[in-house]
N, CA, C and O atoms as CSV, one atom per row, in Angstrom:
chain,resi,resn,atom,element,x,y,z
A,1,UNK,N,N,1.068,-1.029,0.306
A,1,UNK,CA,C,-0.091,-0.362,0.184
A,1,UNK,C,C,0.879,1.150,0.344
A,1,UNK,O,O,1.795,1.232,1.161
A,2,UNK,N,N,0.331,2.727,-0.950
A,2,UNK,CA,C,1.240,3.708,-0.902
A,2,UNK,C,C,0.611,4.727,-0.592
A,2,UNK,O,O,-0.306,5.207,-1.260
A,3,UNK,N,N,1.137,5.258,0.688
A,3,UNK,CA,C,0.623,6.679,0.740
A,3,UNK,C,C,0.982,8.031,-0.030
A,3,UNK,O,O,2.062,8.206,-0.595
A,4,UNK,N,N,-0.073,8.983,0.016
A,4,UNK,CA,C,0.499,10.104,-0.504
A,4,UNK,C,C,0.069,10.870,0.300
A,4,UNK,O,O,-1.008,10.803,0.893
A,5,UNK,N,N,1.120,11.884,0.404
A,5,UNK,CA,C,1.175,12.925,1.292
A,5,UNK,C,C,-0.244,13.829,0.646
A,5,UNK,O,O,-0.758,13.253,-0.313
A,6,UNK,N,N,-0.737,14.798,0.946
A,6,UNK,CA,C,-1.650,15.544,0.724
A,6,UNK,C,C,-1.094,17.351,0.912
A,6,UNK,O,O,-1.379,18.452,0.442
A,7,UNK,N,N,-0.558,17.010,1.477
A,7,UNK,CA,C,0.315,18.577,1.987
A,7,UNK,C,C,-0.733,19.659,2.637
A,7,UNK,O,O,-0.527,20.863,2.790
A,8,UNK,N,N,-1.633,19.090,2.900
A,8,UNK,CA,C,-2.813,20.532,2.988
A,8,UNK,C,C,-3.397,20.572,4.751
A,8,UNK,O,O,-4.484,21.023,5.111
A,9,UNK,N,N,-2.231,19.912,5.734
A,9,UNK,CA,C,-2.634,20.128,7.168
A,9,UNK,C,C,-3.272,19.071,7.354
A,9,UNK,O,O,-3.339,18.203,6.484
A,10,UNK,N,N,-4.011,18.943,8.853
A,10,UNK,CA,C,-4.811,18.052,8.960
A,10,UNK,C,C,-6.533,17.958,8.229
A,10,UNK,O,O,-7.321,18.874,7.996
A,11,UNK,N,N,-6.682,16.369,8.001
A,11,UNK,CA,C,-7.926,16.098,7.451
A,11,UNK,C,C,-8.948,15.910,8.180
A,11,UNK,O,O,-10.103,15.696,7.812
A,12,UNK,N,N,-8.448,16.005,9.433
A,12,UNK,CA,C,-9.371,16.225,10.736
A,12,UNK,C,C,-9.062,16.309,11.888
A,12,UNK,O,O,-8.338,15.487,12.449
A,13,UNK,N,N,-9.671,17.542,12.553
A,13,UNK,CA,C,-9.324,18.289,13.984
A,13,UNK,C,C,-10.554,18.292,14.915
A,13,UNK,O,O,-11.754,18.456,14.699
A,14,UNK,N,N,-9.955,18.095,15.834
A,14,UNK,CA,C,-10.888,17.757,16.882
A,14,UNK,C,C,-11.539,19.394,17.614
A,14,UNK,O,O,-10.651,20.089,18.107
A,15,UNK,N,N,-12.895,19.936,17.677
A,15,UNK,CA,C,-13.011,20.931,17.830
A,15,UNK,C,C,-13.661,21.084,19.292
A,15,UNK,O,O,-13.998,22.122,19.861
A,16,UNK,N,N,-13.751,19.606,19.785
A,16,UNK,CA,C,-14.123,19.053,21.207
A,16,UNK,C,C,-13.746,18.695,22.208
A,16,UNK,O,O,-12.640,18.166,22.094
A,17,UNK,N,N,-14.233,18.716,23.496
A,17,UNK,CA,C,-13.061,18.400,24.482
A,17,UNK,C,C,-11.470,18.969,24.645
A,17,UNK,O,O,-11.422,20.191,24.505
A,18,UNK,N,N,-10.425,18.458,24.859
A,18,UNK,CA,C,-9.353,18.801,25.052
A,18,UNK,C,C,-8.585,19.264,23.799
A,18,UNK,O,O,-7.415,19.646,23.772
A,19,UNK,N,N,-9.731,19.130,22.420
A,19,UNK,CA,C,-9.466,19.902,21.222
A,19,UNK,C,C,-7.853,19.235,21.059
A,19,UNK,O,O,-6.927,19.980,20.742
A,20,UNK,N,N,-7.628,17.724,21.317
A,20,UNK,CA,C,-6.851,17.407,20.440
A,20,UNK,C,C,-6.927,15.492,20.810
A,20,UNK,O,O,-7.479,14.976,21.782
A,21,UNK,N,N,-6.289,14.884,19.841
A,21,UNK,CA,C,-6.801,13.554,20.391
A,21,UNK,C,C,-5.363,12.662,20.028
A,21,UNK,O,O,-4.281,13.188,19.770
A,22,UNK,N,N,-5.543,11.666,20.061
A,22,UNK,CA,C,-4.352,10.720,20.249
A,22,UNK,C,C,-4.467,8.972,20.098
A,22,UNK,O,O,-5.421,8.363,20.583
A,23,UNK,N,N,-3.510,8.382,19.458
A,23,UNK,CA,C,-3.851,6.923,19.116
A,23,UNK,C,C,-5.043,6.509,18.638
A,23,UNK,O,O,-5.705,5.590,19.121
A,24,UNK,N,N,-5.381,7.269,17.554
A,24,UNK,CA,C,-7.050,7.179,16.454
A,24,UNK,C,C,-6.701,5.607,15.971
A,24,UNK,O,O,-5.582,5.099,15.908
A,25,UNK,N,N,-8.069,4.951,15.629
A,25,UNK,CA,C,-8.060,3.842,14.748
A,25,UNK,C,C,-9.437,3.904,13.829
A,25,UNK,O,O,-10.422,4.605,14.063
A,26,UNK,N,N,-9.294,3.199,12.977
A,26,UNK,CA,C,-10.631,3.005,12.128
A,26,UNK,C,C,-11.401,1.715,12.306
A,26,UNK,O,O,-10.799,0.698,12.648
A,27,UNK,N,N,-12.164,1.712,12.180
A,27,UNK,CA,C,-13.008,0.523,12.370
A,27,UNK,C,C,-14.466,0.458,11.727
A,27,UNK,O,O,-15.190,1.453,11.697
A,28,UNK,N,N,-14.698,-0.301,11.414
A,28,UNK,CA,C,-16.253,-0.406,10.077
A,28,UNK,C,C,-17.448,-1.379,10.990
A,28,UNK,O,O,-17.362,-2.574,11.276
A,29,UNK,N,N,-18.293,-0.639,11.239
A,29,UNK,CA,C,-19.673,-1.495,11.640
A,29,UNK,C,C,-20.303,-2.322,10.530
A,29,UNK,O,O,-20.415,-2.110,9.323
A,30,UNK,N,N,-20.659,-3.274,11.266
A,30,UNK,CA,C,-21.248,-4.471,10.563
A,30,UNK,C,C,-22.500,-4.367,10.482
A,30,UNK,O,O,-23.093,-5.160,9.752
A,31,UNK,N,N,-23.298,-3.271,11.279
A,31,UNK,CA,C,-24.865,-2.883,11.081
A,31,UNK,C,C,-24.745,-2.041,10.235
A,31,UNK,O,O,-25.562,-2.570,9.481
A,32,UNK,N,N,-24.247,-0.660,9.369
A,32,UNK,CA,C,-24.470,-0.218,9.079
A,32,UNK,C,C,-23.315,0.496,7.567
A,32,UNK,O,O,-23.631,1.236,6.636
A,33,UNK,N,N,-21.860,-0.196,7.950
A,33,UNK,CA,C,-21.041,-0.380,7.274
A,33,UNK,C,C,-20.277,0.735,6.818
A,33,UNK,O,O,-19.588,0.814,5.801
A,34,UNK,N,N,-20.575,1.930,8.058
A,34,UNK,CA,C,-19.952,2.916,8.424
A,34,UNK,C,C,-18.549,2.664,8.487
A,34,UNK,O,O,-18.155,1.526,8.743
A,35,UNK,N,N,-17.420,3.991,8.195
A,35,UNK,CA,C,-16.453,3.656,8.901
A,35,UNK,C,C,-16.402,4.527,10.001
A,35,UNK,O,O,-17.071,5.561,10.013
A,36,UNK,N,N,-15.404,4.082,11.255
A,36,UNK,CA,C,-15.699,4.964,12.465
A,36,UNK,C,C,-14.622,5.434,12.539
A,36,UNK,O,O,-13.985,4.485,12.082
A,37,UNK,N,N,-13.680,6.392,12.828
A,37,UNK,CA,C,-12.461,6.346,13.639
A,37,UNK,C,C,-12.993,7.025,15.558
A,37,UNK,O,O,-13.937,7.667,16.016
A,38,UNK,N,N,-12.073,6.562,15.964
A,38,UNK,CA,C,-12.138,6.034,18.028
A,38,UNK,C,C,-10.536,6.958,18.169
A,38,UNK,O,O,-9.438,6.696,17.678
A,39,UNK,N,N,-10.898,7.889,18.884
A,39,UNK,CA,C,-9.407,7.962,19.390
A,39,UNK,C,C,-9.707,8.972,20.629
A,39,UNK,O,O,-10.648,9.739,20.833
A,40,UNK,N,N,-8.449,8.649,21.430
A,40,UNK,CA,C,-8.494,9.333,22.853
A,40,UNK,C,C,-8.413,10.754,22.937
A,40,UNK,O,O,-7.522,11.211,22.220
A,41,UNK,N,N,-9.036,11.565,23.561
A,41,UNK,CA,C,-9.358,12.504,24.010
A,41,UNK,C,C,-8.714,12.949,24.671
A,41,UNK,O,O,-9.020,13.005,25.863
A,42,UNK,N,N,-7.525,13.471,24.204
A,42,UNK,CA,C,-6.135,13.747,24.973
A,42,UNK,C,C,-5.160,15.191,24.392
A,42,UNK,O,O,-5.319,15.404,23.190
A,43,UNK,N,N,-4.406,15.955,24.964
A,43,UNK,CA,C,-4.136,17.024,24.362
A,43,UNK,C,C,-3.172,17.225,25.837
A,43,UNK,O,O,-3.563,17.181,27.004
A,44,UNK,N,N,-1.649,17.481,25.248
A,44,UNK,CA,C,-0.748,17.649,26.672
A,44,UNK,C,C,-0.316,19.289,26.121
A,44,UNK,O,O,0.365,19.997,26.862
A,45,UNK,N,N,-0.672,19.672,25.090
A,45,UNK,CA,C,0.371,21.107,24.724
A,45,UNK,C,C,-0.324,21.968,25.837
A,45,UNK,O,O,-1.163,21.610,26.663
A,46,UNK,N,N,0.074,22.820,25.700
A,46,UNK,CA,C,-0.718,23.989,26.236
A,46,UNK,C,C,0.028,24.349,27.696
A,46,UNK,O,O,-0.638,25.004,28.497
A,47,UNK,N,N,0.903,24.088,27.936
A,47,UNK,CA,C,1.443,23.605,29.377
A,47,UNK,C,C,0.979,22.762,30.065
A,47,UNK,O,O,1.527,22.667,31.163
A,48,UNK,N,N,-0.163,21.808,29.792
A,48,UNK,CA,C,-0.499,21.348,30.804
A,48,UNK,C,C,0.451,20.127,30.980
A,48,UNK,O,O,0.634,19.926,32.180
A,49,UNK,N,N,1.106,19.259,30.200
A,49,UNK,CA,C,1.961,18.164,30.795
A,49,UNK,C,C,1.477,16.633,30.614
A,49,UNK,O,O,0.519,16.310,29.912
A,50,UNK,N,N,1.949,16.110,31.047
A,50,UNK,CA,C,1.340,14.574,31.237
A,50,UNK,C,C,0.719,13.985,32.376
A,50,UNK,O,O,-0.074,13.043,32.381
A,51,UNK,N,N,1.415,15.009,33.891
A,51,UNK,CA,C,1.100,14.870,35.135
A,51,UNK,C,C,-0.608,15.080,35.005
A,51,UNK,O,O,-1.508,14.318,35.359
A,52,UNK,N,N,-0.662,16.211,34.456
A,52,UNK,CA,C,-2.233,16.889,34.166
A,52,UNK,C,C,-3.035,16.064,33.467
A,52,UNK,O,O,-4.153,15.659,33.786
A,53,UNK,N,N,-2.352,15.815,32.411
A,53,UNK,CA,C,-3.522,15.082,31.022
A,53,UNK,C,C,-3.727,13.494,31.908
A,53,UNK,O,O,-4.912,13.168,31.977
A,54,UNK,N,N,-2.866,12.630,32.488
A,54,UNK,CA,C,-3.159,11.648,33.177
A,54,UNK,C,C,-3.888,11.219,34.619
A,54,UNK,O,O,-4.218,10.103,35.020
A,55,UNK,N,N,-4.038,12.802,35.371
A,55,UNK,CA,C,-4.569,12.703,36.775
A,55,UNK,C,C,-5.432,13.609,36.602
A,55,UNK,O,O,-6.195,13.457,37.555
A,56,UNK,N,N,-5.838,14.548,35.925
A,56,UNK,CA,C,-7.067,15.853,35.362
A,56,UNK,C,C,-7.240,15.813,34.301
A,56,UNK,O,O,-7.410,16.929,33.810
A,57,UNK,N,N,-7.316,14.530,33.230
A,57,UNK,CA,C,-7.299,15.216,31.941
A,57,UNK,C,C,-9.044,14.295,31.459
A,57,UNK,O,O,-9.769,13.806,32.325
A,58,UNK,N,N,-9.270,14.273,30.429
A,58,UNK,CA,C,-10.557,13.702,29.679
A,58,UNK,C,C,-10.711,12.103,29.916
A,58,UNK,O,O,-10.022,11.152,29.546
A,59,UNK,N,N,-11.776,12.191,30.607
A,59,UNK,CA,C,-12.258,10.363,30.400
A,59,UNK,C,C,-13.200,9.911,28.989
A,59,UNK,O,O,-13.847,8.869,28.892
A,60,UNK,N,N,-13.101,10.830,28.097
A,60,UNK,CA,C,-13.591,10.491,26.928
A,60,UNK,C,C,-13.232,10.078,25.648
A,60,UNK,O,O,-12.008,10.049,25.519
A,61,UNK,N,N,-13.996,9.673,24.429
A,61,UNK,CA,C,-13.155,9.490,23.479
A,61,UNK,C,C,-13.654,10.285,22.066
A,61,UNK,O,O,-14.813,10.129,21.684
A,62,UNK,N,N,-12.965,10.915,21.515
A,62,UNK,CA,C,-13.224,11.510,20.306
A,62,UNK,C,C,-13.842,10.289,19.227
A,62,UNK,O,O,-13.268,9.204,19.140
A,63,UNK,N,N,-15.107,10.619,18.405
A,63,UNK,CA,C,-15.157,9.728,17.229
A,63,UNK,C,C,-16.018,10.728,15.710
A,63,UNK,O,O,-16.701,11.751,15.652
A,64,UNK,N,N,-15.565,9.864,14.824
A,64,UNK,CA,C,-15.714,10.661,13.620
A,64,UNK,C,C,-16.682,9.441,12.564
A,64,UNK,O,O,-16.303,8.297,12.314
A,65,UNK,N,N,-17.841,10.015,12.131
A,65,UNK,CA,C,-17.646,8.582,10.946
A,65,UNK,C,C,-18.170,9.063,9.675
A,65,UNK,O,O,-18.917,10.020,9.472
A,66,UNK,N,N,-17.510,8.009,8.623
A,66,UNK,CA,C,-17.737,8.230,7.371
A,66,UNK,C,C,-18.660,6.989,6.554
A,66,UNK,O,O,-19.110,6.135,7.317
A,67,UNK,N,N,-18.859,6.880,5.637
A,67,UNK,CA,C,-19.643,6.329,4.615
A,67,UNK,C,C,-18.513,5.615,3.289
A,67,UNK,O,O,-18.477,4.550,2.675
A,68,UNK,N,N,-17.527,7.133,3.309
A,68,UNK,CA,C,-16.749,6.682,2.414
A,68,UNK,C,C,-15.018,6.934,2.464
A,68,UNK,O,O,-14.162,6.979,1.581
A,69,UNK,N,N,-14.990,7.032,3.552
A,69,UNK,CA,C,-12.953,7.555,4.147
A,69,UNK,C,C,-12.680,8.384,3.832
A,69,UNK,O,O,-11.558,8.771,4.159
A,70,UNK,N,N,-13.540,9.241,2.961
A,70,UNK,CA,C,-13.557,11.245,2.588
A,70,UNK,C,C,-13.841,11.750,2.962
A,70,UNK,O,O,-13.109,12.585,3.492
A,71,UNK,N,N,-15.367,11.809,3.115
A,71,UNK,CA,C,-15.738,12.697,3.753
A,71,UNK,C,C,-16.204,11.926,5.262
A,71,UNK,O,O,-16.567,10.760,5.419
A,72,UNK,N,N,-16.044,13.094,6.360
A,72,UNK,CA,C,-16.326,12.763,7.637
A,72,UNK,C,C,-17.124,13.872,8.243
A,72,UNK,O,O,-17.303,15.055,7.953
A,73,UNK,N,N,-17.718,12.730,9.587
A,73,UNK,CA,C,-18.709,13.866,10.325
A,73,UNK,C,C,-17.552,14.947,11.190
A,73,UNK,O,O,-16.328,14.816,11.171
A,74,UNK,N,N,-18.166,15.788,11.768
A,74,UNK,CA,C,-18.026,16.402,12.855
A,74,UNK,C,C,-17.561,15.817,14.164
A,74,UNK,O,O,-18.220,14.975,14.773
A,75,UNK,N,N,-16.565,16.225,14.519
A,75,UNK,CA,C,-15.868,15.201,15.603
A,75,UNK,C,C,-17.482,15.050,16.854
A,75,UNK,O,O,-18.417,15.820,16.637
A,76,UNK,N,N,-17.568,14.222,17.822
A,76,UNK,CA,C,-18.380,14.162,18.405
A,76,UNK,C,C,-17.592,13.642,19.827
A,76,UNK,O,O,-16.728,12.802,19.576
A,77,UNK,N,N,-17.699,13.909,20.961
A,77,UNK,CA,C,-17.202,13.196,22.184
A,77,UNK,C,C,-18.193,12.696,22.605
A,77,UNK,O,O,-19.332,13.058,22.309
A,78,UNK,N,N,-17.684,11.130,23.905
A,78,UNK,CA,C,-18.302,10.463,24.340
A,78,UNK,C,C,-17.438,10.320,25.537
A,78,UNK,O,O,-16.213,10.212,25.593
A,79,UNK,N,N,-18.281,10.340,26.437
A,79,UNK,CA,C,-18.045,10.350,27.845
A,79,UNK,C,C,-17.656,8.602,28.366
A,79,UNK,O,O,-18.611,7.861,28.134
A,80,UNK,N,N,-16.693,8.034,28.874
A,80,UNK,CA,C,-16.422,7.121,29.366
A,80,UNK,C,C,-15.842,6.461,30.650
A,80,UNK,O,O,-15.529,5.312,30.963
A,81,UNK,N,N,-15.829,8.181,31.514
A,81,UNK,CA,C,-16.476,7.388,32.912
A,81,UNK,C,C,-16.562,8.682,33.493
A,81,UNK,O,O,-15.794,9.640,33.409
A,82,UNK,N,N,-17.673,8.530,34.117
A,82,UNK,CA,C,-17.681,9.508,35.334
A,82,UNK,C,C,-16.773,9.644,36.609
A,82,UNK,O,O,-16.811,8.771,37.476
A,83,UNK,N,N,-15.828,10.918,36.736
A,83,UNK,CA,C,-15.214,11.084,37.956
A,83,UNK,C,C,-15.877,11.322,39.093
A,83,UNK,O,O,-15.539,10.973,40.224
A,84,UNK,N,N,-16.926,11.987,38.737
A,84,UNK,CA,C,-17.365,13.249,40.002
A,84,UNK,C,C,-18.604,11.946,40.701
A,84,UNK,O,O,-19.546,12.522,41.244
A,85,UNK,N,N,-18.722,10.327,40.758
A,85,UNK,CA,C,-19.158,9.764,41.165
A,85,UNK,C,C,-20.183,9.024,40.628
A,85,UNK,O,O,-20.779,8.201,41.322
């Protein structure tokens, strides 16, 4: 498989949650055959660092969906754990 750099910057940008993502992966639904990107809602920039991200960071995931791997939905944040009880 060969990849071609588009050179146009990021294709997808998270504007929800921490406004950064890490460790994305693509899965395809058996139900609707749509593709889904699932990524960790994590941003260590802006002086936060790893300690803040680890102990006070997001407990959510960021997701996008697509029917053709070209056109993607807006980013959505999914909360995975309620830290407040």
